[in-house]
C-alpha positions as CSV (number, residue, x, y, z in Angstrom):
1,X,9.7,-14.1,26.5
2,X,9.6,-15.4,22.8
3,X,13.4,-15.0,22.7
4,X,13.3,-17.2,25.7
5,X,11.5,-19.9,24.6
6,X,13.6,-20.0,21.0
7,X,16.9,-20.2,23.1
8,X,15.6,-23.1,25.2
9,X,14.2,-25.1,22.5
10,X,17.7,-24.7,20.5
11,X,19.4,-25.5,24.1
12,X,17.8,-28.8,24.8
13,X,18.9,-30.8,22.0
14,X,22.8,-29.2,22.7
15,X,22.3,-30.3,26.4
16,X,22.0,-34.1,25.2
17,X,24.8,-33.8,22.9
18,X,26.5,-32.2,26.1
19,X,25.7,-35.1,28.0
20,X,27.1,-37.7,25.4
21,X,30.7,-35.9,24.8
22,X,31.5,-35.0,28.4
23,X,31.4,-36.7,32.1
24,X,27.8,-36.9,32.7
25,X,26.0,-34.0,32.7
26,X,22.5,-35.7,33.5
27,X,21.5,-37.1,36.5
28,X,21.1,-41.0,37.8
29,X,18.2,-40.1,40.2
30,X,15.0,-41.2,38.6
31,X,12.6,-38.6,40.3
32,X,15.2,-36.0,39.8
33,X,14.8,-37.2,35.9
34,X,10.9,-37.2,36.1
35,X,11.1,-33.6,37.7
36,X,13.6,-32.4,35.0
37,X,11.1,-33.3,32.5
38,X,7.9,-32.0,33.9
39,X,10.2,-29.0,33.8
40,X,10.5,-29.0,30.1
41,X,7.0,-29.3,29.9
42,X,5.7,-26.4,31.7
43,X,8.2,-24.5,29.8
44,X,6.7,-25.8,26.4
45,X,3.3,-24.4,28.1
46,X,5.2,-20.9,28.8
47,X,5.0,-21.8,32.5
48,X,8.3,-20.6,33.5
49,X,7.5,-20.2,37.3
50,X,6.5,-23.7,37.5
51,X,9.2,-24.8,35.3
52,X,11.8,-23.3,37.7
53,X,10.0,-25.1,40.7
54,X,10.3,-28.1,39.0
55,X,13.9,-27.5,38.6
56,X,14.2,-26.6,42.0
57,X,13.2,-29.8,43.2
58,X,15.2,-32.0,40.6
59,X,18.2,-29.9,41.9
60,X,17.5,-30.8,45.9
61,X,17.6,-34.5,44.6
62,X,20.5,-34.0,42.8
63,X,22.9,-31.4,43.6
64,X,25.3,-32.1,40.3
65,X,22.2,-32.4,38.1
66,X,24.2,-29.9,35.5
67,X,21.5,-29.8,33.1
68,X,18.8,-28.4,35.7
69,X,21.4,-25.6,36.5
70,X,22.0,-24.8,33.1
71,X,18.1,-24.7,32.1
72,X,17.7,-22.2,35.4
73,X,20.8,-20.1,34.5
74,X,19.5,-19.7,31.1
75,X,15.8,-18.9,32.2
76,X,17.4,-16.5,34.2
77,X,19.7,-15.0,31.9
78,X,16.9,-14.1,29.3
79,X,15.1,-12.6,32.2
80,X,17.7,-10.2,32.7
81,X,18.4,-11.4,36.4
82,X,22.0,-11.6,35.6
83,X,23.5,-12.1,38.9
84,X,21.4,-15.0,39.8
85,X,22.3,-16.4,36.2
86,X,26.2,-15.9,37.3
87,X,25.7,-17.6,40.4
88,X,24.0,-20.6,38.5
89,X,26.9,-21.1,36.1
90,X,29.5,-20.6,38.7
91,X,27.8,-23.6,40.4
92,X,28.3,-25.4,37.3
93,X,31.7,-24.8,37.2
94,X,32.3,-25.8,40.8
95,X,30.8,-28.9,39.7
96,X,32.8,-29.9,36.4
97,X,35.0,-27.1,35.4
98,X,34.9,-28.8,31.9
99,X,31.7,-27.9,31.0
100,X,32.1,-25.3,28.1
101,X,28.3,-24.1,27.9
102,X,28.9,-22.5,31.6
103,X,31.8,-20.3,30.5
104,X,29.6,-19.6,27.4
105,X,26.5,-18.5,28.9
106,X,28.5,-16.6,32.2
107,X,30.5,-14.7,29.7
108,X,27.3,-13.0,28.4
109,X,25.9,-12.3,31.9
110,X,29.1,-10.7,33.0
111,X,29.1,-8.4,29.7
112,X,25.7,-7.2,30.3
113,X,27.0,-6.5,34.0
114,X,29.7,-4.6,32.5
115,X,32.1,-6.9,33.9
116,X,34.5,-6.8,31.1
117,X,37.4,-8.4,32.3
118,X,35.7,-11.6,33.4
119,X,33.6,-11.7,30.2
120,X,36.9,-11.7,28.0
121,X,38.4,-14.5,30.4
122,X,35.3,-16.7,30.0
123,X,35.2,-16.7,26.3
124,X,39.1,-17.3,25.9
125,X,38.1,-20.6,28.4
126,X,35.5,-21.7,26.4
127,X,37.3,-21.0,23.0
128,X,40.0,-23.2,24.5
129,X,37.2,-26.3,24.1
130,X,37.6,-27.4,20.4
131,X,34.9,-29.5,20.1
132,X,32.5,-26.2,20.6
133,X,33.5,-24.1,17.5
134,X,30.0,-23.4,16.6
135,X,29.7,-20.9,19.2
136,X,33.2,-19.6,18.9
137,X,31.7,-16.8,16.3
138,X,29.4,-15.6,19.2
139,X,32.3,-15.9,21.7
140,X,34.6,-13.6,19.5
141,X,32.1,-11.1,19.5
142,X,31.7,-11.2,22.8
143,X,35.0,-11.1,23.5
144,X,36.1,-8.1,21.0
145,X,33.2,-6.2,22.3
146,X,34.5,-6.6,26.1
147,X,37.6,-5.1,25.4
148,X,36.4,-2.3,23.5
149,X,33.9,-1.7,26.0
150,X,36.4,-1.8,28.8
151,X,38.7,0.9,26.8
152,X,35.7,2.9,25.9
153,X,34.4,3.3,29.5
154,X,38.1,4.3,30.7
155,X,38.2,6.8,27.6
156,X,34.9,8.6,27.6
157,X,33.6,11.5,25.3
158,X,31.8,14.4,26.1
159,X,27.9,14.1,26.1
160,X,25.3,16.3,28.3
161,X,22.0,15.3,26.4
162,X,19.4,17.8,26.9
163,X,15.8,16.5,26.8
164,X,13.9,18.8,24.7
165,X,10.9,19.1,27.0
166,X,7.4,18.6,27.7
167,X,6.6,20.5,24.1
168,X,7.9,17.8,22.4
169,X,8.1,14.3,24.7
170,X,5.5,12.9,26.2
171,X,4.3,10.0,28.7
172,X,4.7,7.7,25.4
173,X,8.1,6.8,23.1
174,X,8.9,9.6,21.0
175,X,12.0,8.3,18.6
176,X,13.4,8.8,15.0
177,X,13.8,12.3,15.0
178,X,14.0,14.4,11.2
179,X,14.8,18.2,11.0
180,X,15.5,20.5,8.2
181,X,19.0,21.8,8.1
182,X,17.8,25.3,9.9
183,X,16.7,23.0,12.6
184,X,13.3,25.5,12.5
185,X,10.8,22.4,11.5
186,X,11.2,19.0,14.0
187,X,9.1,15.9,13.2
188,X,9.5,12.2,15.1
189,X,7.7,9.1,15.5
190,X,5.5,8.7,18.6
191,X,4.3,5.6,19.7
192,X,0.9,6.3,20.9
193,X,-1.3,4.3,23.6
194,X,1.7,1.7,23.3
195,X,0.6,0.7,19.5
196,X,0.0,3.1,17.0
197,X,2.8,5.1,15.5
198,X,2.2,8.6,14.1
199,X,4.2,11.3,12.8
200,X,4.4,14.8,15.5
201,X,5.8,18.1,14.4
202,X,7.0,20.9,16.2
203,X,8.3,24.2,14.9
204,X,11.2,26.3,16.9
205,X,10.2,29.9,17.7
206,X,12.5,32.1,19.6
207,X,15.0,29.2,20.0
208,X,12.5,27.0,21.5
209,X,10.7,24.1,20.3
210,X,6.5,24.5,20.6
211,X,4.0,22.2,21.2
212,X,4.1,19.0,18.8
213,X,1.2,18.3,17.2
214,X,-0.1,15.4,15.2
215,X,0.5,15.9,11.5
216,X,-3.0,14.3,10.5
217,X,-4.3,12.8,7.5
218,X,-2.9,12.0,4.8
219,X,0.4,11.3,6.4
220,X,-1.2,9.6,9.4
221,X,-3.6,7.2,8.8
222,X,-5.1,3.9,11.1
223,X,-1.8,2.1,10.4
224,X,1.5,2.5,11.9
225,X,3.9,5.5,10.2
226,X,7.6,5.8,11.2
227,X,11.1,6.7,10.4
228,X,10.6,10.4,8.8
229,X,13.6,12.0,6.5
230,X,12.9,15.3,5.8
231,X,14.7,17.2,2.9
232,X,16.6,19.8,4.2
233,X,14.0,22.5,3.0
234,X,11.2,20.6,4.5
235,X,9.0,20.6,1.5
236,X,9.4,16.9,1.3
237,X,9.5,13.7,3.4
238,X,10.2,10.1,2.7
239,X,8.9,7.7,5.4
240,X,8.3,4.2,6.2
241,X,4.7,2.5,6.0
242,X,3.9,-0.8,6.9
243,X,1.3,-3.5,5.5
244,X,-0.3,-1.0,3.0
245,X,-2.7,-2.3,0.3
246,X,-0.5,-2.7,-3.1
247,X,2.7,-2.5,-1.3
248,X,5.7,-3.7,-2.6
249,X,7.1,-6.1,0.7
250,X,6.0,-5.6,4.4
251,X,7.3,-1.8,4.6
252,X,7.9,0.4,1.8
253,X,9.4,3.9,1.6
254,X,6.6,6.7,0.7
255,X,6.9,10.3,-0.6
256,X,4.9,13.2,0.5
257,X,5.1,17.1,-0.4
258,X,4.2,20.3,1.2
259,X,1.6,21.9,-1.0
260,X,1.5,25.0,0.1
261,X,0.1,24.3,4.1
262,X,-1.2,21.0,2.9
263,X,1.0,17.6,2.8
264,X,0.4,15.8,-0.5
265,X,-1.3,12.4,-1.0
266,X,1.5,9.9,0.2
267,X,3.2,8.4,-2.9
268,X,5.1,4.8,-2.8
269,X,8.3,5.1,-4.5
270,X,7.7,1.6,-5.8
271,X,10.2,-0.5,-7.6
272,X,13.2,-0.6,-7.8
273,X,13.4,1.1,-4.4
274,X,11.1,-0.8,-2.9
275,X,10.7,-4.8,-3.1
276,X,9.0,-7.8,-2.0
277,X,11.4,-7.3,0.9
278,X,11.4,-4.9,4.0
279,X,12.4,-1.4,3.2
280,X,12.7,1.4,5.9
281,X,14.7,4.2,7.6
282,X,14.8,6.3,4.8
283,X,17.4,9.3,4.5
284,X,17.5,12.1,1.8
285,X,21.1,13.8,1.1
286,X,21.2,17.5,1.2
287,X,21.0,18.2,-2.4
288,X,17.8,15.9,-2.8
289,X,18.9,13.5,-5.2
290,X,20.3,10.6,-3.2
291,X,18.2,8.6,-0.7
292,X,19.8,6.3,1.7
293,X,17.8,3.4,3.5
294,X,18.1,0.3,5.3
295,X,16.8,-3.4,3.8
296,X,16.8,-6.8,4.5
297,X,16.6,-7.5,0.3
298,X,18.6,-10.2,-1.6
299,X,22.4,-9.5,-2.4
300,X,23.3,-8.0,0.9
301,X,26.1,-8.6,3.6
302,X,24.3,-9.3,6.2
303,X,20.4,-9.4,8.0
304,X,19.5,-5.9,7.2
305,X,22.1,-3.5,5.3
306,X,22.1,0.1,4.2
307,X,21.4,0.4,0.6
308,X,21.1,4.1,-1.6
309,X,19.4,4.9,-4.8
310,X,19.9,8.4,-6.9
311,X,17.2,10.3,-8.7
312,X,18.3,10.5,-12.2
313,X,16.2,11.6,-15.5
314,X,13.0,11.9,-13.4
315,X,13.1,8.1,-11.5
316,X,15.1,6.5,-8.5
317,X,17.7,4.3,-10.1
318,X,18.1,0.6,-8.8
319,X,19.7,0.6,-5.1
320,X,22.9,-0.1,-4.4
321,X,24.3,-1.9,-1.5
322,X,26.6,0.7,0.5
323,X,29.7,-2.1,0.9
324,X,31.4,-4.1,3.2
325,X,32.9,-1.3,5.2
326,X,29.8,-0.1,6.3
327,X,27.5,-3.5,6.6
328,X,28.2,-6.4,8.4
329,X,26.6,-10.0,8.8
330,X,24.4,-8.2,11.5
331,X,22.2,-5.6,10.9
332,X,23.2,-1.9,9.8
333,X,19.9,0.4,10.1
334,X,19.1,4.3,10.6
335,X,21.5,6.0,7.9
336,X,21.5,9.5,8.0
337,X,23.8,11.5,5.5
338,X,25.4,14.7,6.9
339,X,25.1,18.0,4.9
340,X,28.8,17.8,4.0
341,X,27.5,14.7,1.9
342,X,31.0,13.2,3.1
343,X,30.0,11.6,6.6
344,X,27.4,8.8,7.3
345,X,25.9,8.0,10.6
346,X,24.0,4.6,11.4
347,X,23.5,1.9,14.0
348,X,25.0,-1.7,13.8
349,X,24.9,-4.8,15.9
350,X,27.6,-6.2,13.7
351,X,30.7,-4.1,14.3
352,X,32.6,-3.8,17.8
353,X,30.8,-1.9,20.3
354,X,29.0,-1.5,23.7
355,X,26.7,-4.5,22.9
356,X,23.2,-4.5,21.5
357,X,23.3,-1.8,18.8
358,X,25.5,1.2,18.8
359,X,25.7,4.2,16.9
360,X,29.0,4.5,14.1
361,X,30.0,7.2,12.0
362,X,32.1,7.0,8.4
363,X,33.7,9.1,6.2
364,X,34.5,9.1,2.6
365,X,37.6,8.2,1.4
366,X,39.5,10.1,-1.9
367,X,38.4,7.8,-4.0
368,X,35.0,7.6,-3.0
369,X,34.9,4.5,-0.9
370,X,33.5,4.6,2.9
371,X,36.2,4.3,5.1
372,X,36.1,1.6,8.5
373,X,33.3,3.1,10.5
374,X,34.1,4.3,14.0
375,X,31.9,4.0,17.1
376,X,30.8,6.9,18.6
377,X,32.2,6.1,21.6
378,X,30.9,5.9,25.5
379,X,28.8,7.3,26.9
380,X,26.8,8.0,23.8
381,X,26.6,4.6,23.2
382,X,26.0,2.5,26.2
383,X,24.8,-1.1,27.2
384,X,21.2,-0.3,26.0
385,X,20.6,-0.2,22.2
386,X,21.2,3.5,20.5
387,X,19.2,3.7,17.2
388,X,18.9,6.8,15.4
389,X,20.5,9.9,15.3
390,X,20.4,13.2,13.4
391,X,22.8,16.4,12.9
392,X,22.2,19.6,12.1
393,X,24.1,21.6,9.0
394,X,26.3,23.3,11.3
395,X,28.1,19.8,12.1
396,X,27.5,20.5,16.2
397,X,23.7,19.9,17.1
398,X,22.7,16.5,17.2
399,X,19.6,14.9,18.1
400,X,18.9,11.3,19.4
401,X,16.0,9.4,21.0
402,X,17.1,7.5,24.5
403,X,15.6,6.8,27.7
404,X,17.1,9.2,30.4
405,X,16.8,9.8,34.1
406,X,15.1,12.9,32.9
407,X,12.4,10.9,30.4
408,X,9.2,12.3,30.4
409,X,8.3,8.4,29.6
410,X,10.5,6.0,28.0
411,X,12.2,7.0,25.1
412,X,12.5,10.9,24.6
413,X,14.0,13.1,22.3
414,X,17.5,14.9,23.1
415,X,19.7,17.3,21.6
416,X,23.5,17.5,22.5
417,X,26.9,18.7,20.8
418,X,28.5,15.9,19.4
419,X,32.3,16.0,19.9
420,X,34.9,17.8,17.8
421,X,36.2,14.5,16.1
422,X,32.8,12.9,15.3
423,X,31.4,15.8,13.7
424,X,31.0,16.3,9.9
425,X,32.1,19.0,7.9
426,X,30.7,22.4,8.8
427,X,27.9,23.4,6.0
428,X,25.7,26.5,5.8
429,X,22.7,27.4,4.3
430,X,20.9,30.1,2.7
431,X,17.2,30.8,3.2
432,X,15.0,33.3,1.7
433,X,11.3,34.2,0.8
434,X,10.6,34.9,-2.8
435,X,8.1,37.7,-3.7
436,X,6.5,40.3,-6.1
437,X,8.6,43.0,-6.1
438,X,5.3,45.2,-7.1
439,X,2.6,43.9,-5.2
440,X,4.6,41.8,-2.2
441,X,2.5,38.7,-2.9
442,X,4.5,35.6,-2.5
443,X,5.5,33.5,-5.4
444,X,6.1,29.6,-5.9
445,X,9.2,29.8,-7.9
446,X,12.1,27.7,-9.1
447,X,15.4,27.6,-7.1
448,X,18.6,26.6,-8.6
449,X,21.9,26.5,-7.0
450,X,24.5,26.2,-9.3
451,X,28.4,25.2,-8.8
452,X,30.3,27.7,-10.8
453,X,33.3,26.0,-11.6
454,X,31.3,23.2,-13.2
455,X,28.0,25.0,-14.1
456,X,26.4,21.8,-12.5
457,X,22.9,22.7,-10.8
458,X,23.4,21.4,-7.4
459,X,19.9,21.8,-6.1
460,X,17.0,22.4,-7.9
461,X,13.8,23.0,-5.9
462,X,10.8,25.2,-5.3
463,X,9.7,28.0,-3.0
464,X,6.7,27.1,-1.1
465,X,3.7,28.8,-2.9
466,X,2.2,30.2,0.0
467,X,5.3,30.9,2.1
468,X,7.6,31.7,-0.7
469,X,10.2,30.1,1.4
470,X,12.9,28.1,0.3
471,X,16.1,27.0,1.5
472,X,19.6,25.4,-0.1
473,X,22.5,24.1,1.8
474,X,26.2,25.3,0.8
475,X,28.9,23.3,1.2
476,X,32.4,25.3,1.8
477,X,35.4,25.7,-0.5
478,X,33.0,26.1,-3.6
479,X,31.4,29.3,-5.4
480,X,27.6,29.2,-6.1
481,X,25.4,31.1,-8.1
482,X,22.1,31.5,-7.1
483,X,19.1,31.7,-9.9
484,X,15.3,32.0,-9.3
485,X,12.9,32.5,-11.8
486,X,8.9,32.5,-12.1
487,X,7.1,32.6,-15.1
488,X,6.6,36.6,-15.7
489,X,9.0,37.8,-14.1
490,X,13.0,38.8,-14.0
491,X,15.1,35.9,-12.6
492,X,16.7,36.8,-9.6
493,X,20.6,36.4,-9.5
494,X,23.0,35.8,-6.1
495,X,26.6,35.1,-5.6
496,X,28.0,32.7,-2.6
497,X,31.7,33.0,-2.7
498,X,32.9,30.4,-0.4
499,X,36.1,29.3,-2.3
500,X,38.6,30.1,0.3
501,X,36.3,28.9,3.5
502,X,35.0,25.8,5.1
503,X,31.6,27.1,5.3
504,X,29.5,30.0,6.1
505,X,27.5,31.2,8.5
506,X,23.5,31.0,7.5
507,X,22.4,33.7,5.3
508,X,19.0,34.9,4.9
509,X,17.8,36.5,1.7
510,X,14.7,38.7,0.5
511,X,14.2,37.9,-2.8
512,X,12.2,40.6,-5.2
513,X,11.3,39.2,-8.2
514,X,10.4,41.9,-10.8
515,X,7.5,41.8,-13.2
516,X,8.8,41.5,-17.1
517,X,7.7,45.4,-17.6
518,X,9.5,48.0,-19.6
519,X,12.0,49.7,-17.4
520,X,12.4,46.7,-15.2
521,X,16.3,46.0,-13.8
522,X,18.1,42.9,-12.5
523,X,21.7,42.6,-11.7
524,X,23.7,39.8,-12.7
525,X,25.9,39.0,-10.2
526,X,27.4,35.9,-11.7
527,X,29.0,37.4,-15.1
528,X,32.9,38.0,-13.7
529,X,35.7,39.8,-15.5
530,X,39.7,40.5,-14.4
531,X,40.0,43.8,-13.1
532,X,40.4,46.2,-15.8
533,X,39.6,43.5,-18.5
534,X,36.6,42.9,-20.5
535,X,37.1,39.3,-21.2
536,X,34.5,37.0,-19.7
537,X,35.6,34.8,-17.2
538,X,35.0,31.1,-17.7
539,X,32.7,31.0,-14.1
540,X,30.2,33.5,-16.3
541,X,29.0,31.1,-18.3
542,X,26.5,29.5,-16.0
543,X,24.9,32.8,-15.5
544,X,25.3,33.7,-18.9
545,X,23.3,30.5,-20.0
546,X,20.1,31.4,-17.6
547,X,20.1,34.4,-19.6
548,X,19.7,32.7,-22.6
549,X,17.2,30.3,-21.2
550,X,15.2,33.6,-19.7
551,X,15.0,35.2,-23.5
552,X,14.5,31.7,-25.3
553,X,11.3,31.3,-22.7
554,X,10.0,35.0,-23.5
555,X,10.8,35.4,-27.2
556,X,9.5,38.5,-27.2
557,X,11.2,40.4,-24.7
558,X,14.0,42.8,-25.7
559,X,17.1,44.0,-23.2
560,X,19.8,46.5,-22.5
561,X,22.7,45.2,-21.4
562,X,24.5,47.5,-19.2
563,X,28.0,48.0,-17.6
564,X,28.9,50.0,-14.3
565,X,31.7,50.7,-12.5
566,X,32.6,52.6,-9.4
567,X,34.1,56.1,-9.3
568,X,37.9,55.2,-9.0
569,X,39.8,55.7,-11.5
570,X,40.0,57.7,-15.0
571,X,36.3,58.3,-16.3
572,X,37.2,58.1,-19.9
573,X,39.0,54.6,-19.2
574,X,35.6,53.6,-17.1
575,X,33.2,54.4,-19.8
576,X,35.2,52.3,-22.4
577,X,35.5,49.4,-19.8
578,X,32.1,49.2,-18.9
579,X,31.0,49.5,-22.7
580,X,33.4,46.9,-23.8
581,X,31.8,44.5,-20.7
582,X,28.4,44.8,-22.0
583,X,29.4,44.7,-25.7
584,X,31.3,41.1,-24.2
585,X,27.8,39.8,-22.7
586,X,26.0,40.8,-26.0
587,X,28.6,39.3,-28.3
588,X,28.0,36.0,-25.8
589,X,24.4,36.1,-26.3
590,X,24.3,36.6,-30.2
591,X,26.9,33.7,-30.6
592,X,24.1,31.5,-28.7
593,X,21.6,32.3,-31.5
594,X,19.8,35.1,-29.5
595,X,18.6,37.7,-32.6
596,X,20.7,41.0,-32.3
597,X,17.4,42.6,-33.3
598,X,16.8,42.0,-29.1
599,X,19.5,43.1,-27.5
600,X,21.4,46.5,-27.4
601,X,24.4,47.4,-25.0
602,X,25.7,50.6,-23.3
603,X,28.4,51.6,-20.6
604,X,27.3,53.9,-18.1
605,X,31.0,53.6,-16.0
606,X,30.1,55.2,-12.3
607,X,26.8,57.4,-13.5
608,X,24.4,55.2,-12.0
609,X,25.7,54.1,-8.4
610,X,23.3,51.3,-6.3
611,X,25.4,51.8,-3.3
612,X,28.1,54.4,-1.5
613,X,31.3,54.3,-3.3
614,X,33.1,55.7,-0.1
615,X,33.4,52.0,0.9
616,X,34.9,48.9,-0.4
617,X,31.4,47.1,-0.3
618,X,29.5,49.6,-2.1
619,X,32.3,50.1,-4.8
620,X,32.3,46.3,-5.2
621,X,28.2,46.6,-5.7
622,X,28.8,49.2,-8.1
623,X,30.9,47.2,-10.3
624,X,28.1,45.5,-11.9
625,X,26.7,43.9,-15.5
626,X,22.5,44.8,-15.8
627,X,20.1,44.0,-17.6
628,X,16.7,46.2,-18.4
629,X,13.4,45.4,-20.0
630,X,13.4,47.7,-23.2
631,X,10.0,48.7,-24.7
């Protein structure tokens, strides 16, 4: 009802202006004028029923009293009694067809009742009155949205939302879901008892989410927490907390890390990310380096805009506005950057839509700029507010909060299959468990995903110290090296060759780390040679530099570099080839400053196979470069 009172206080001066500029809209009946005055008084006391009663008396005495009808119509409209309001606006049109505000008010009601053609016509009529330009922008929005909605309903997109059920949803409102890249962990906001926003967590077991549990302290407190974003591996969460001691603004962004099985004490991201303004609804990119969020800080294009900050040199950079292609004069909120890092989803009330808040998506152009947003369409968007969307790494599985016919109570979290043209590029992921190869104890190890063509570290993270688990996202059309290492162990090397494919199915790895003891071996899976040649290919540089780093971190370690082939071809030729390849690696290390006294090389040809030479896959594994710890 607060919205109603504000509107009518703005309306009353307009009524007096209308009375001056148009044929008479008031009343010459003194009693009716008195009743109208009493209606204003009771309205100001927020007694809307009595105000309407006074207005009924006024129009009973003067059936042509436009101001009284107008006030009644606005009260009905703002109480969502749209059909009653339409009847009152229509009565005003019958009394005076040159009364512009009746068309403007009625267009809103027509739009709310999905009578889009009628709404469009009323806005055209209203904008035909030149003296009412001050409402023309609002009328244009109604007109544009009416045209969009009419066409959208005629061309619906596939949408079959599935309620996540009683294990996740309750009689309270559930909204703002966040998921890990593998969809195994779901965290969301629940409005408990209609007043306390808290985080709940559910995990997927045998394809179904388990009973959601309160995340507890230190994440949840006696104050409100909301709008969570999980890192792809589920080891970090970014979220919004408001009205905290020492806060920068009304709402700030916070960070917490999963330390084994316990979440760390939340950290306020502080300046320059948080400001004296409102910051909320964070979303972390697939690599953990860019954080998108919504803020009403100065320098934007509208009421609240989407901004982003990048983690560089151990700190977050000053936020940058996402630009006018995304941000409008209205509100843009709830950004979600897909795992392809090329598709951004968000909600807005400033772009053409179904009315209220709709969901949109935009893609990066070749120059890095965001393209014109696309409305996700009907029936994903409706005449209600659609506010949050997250999408799994496969680009197909999506989650949102809505109030459906099968809701357990208010807003529930639903999953659905996003239609193809609105999907991001499919991405994959690799996840694994790191453990001591001898004791089988889980290990916290540094995990690096390296793009081989550039040598750039795309993702840097750590496996969980209790479970040993890690997860890294993989984008298509790239070749990656995975390096896993921990103090006291040989590093682990893996290769993901995705150069000629859009994405990959999920990969599950077992990562045993060998303690640094004499005889321990590791295969260097990212050392590359052309067939029958021993010149190191450029893509080998990232792995070679990791080996240099390993030797620098372990200055007493000596290694043998072994070259190996499969059993095809001439044995003498294979012996020479394997020896030359191992020497090429040794020469590279020496050139970087590694003492030659710590290095030896040897060609083993096909004498030490690790797989069956009868298969293509087996022969590929046998063609390898290997290091061994020497006494």
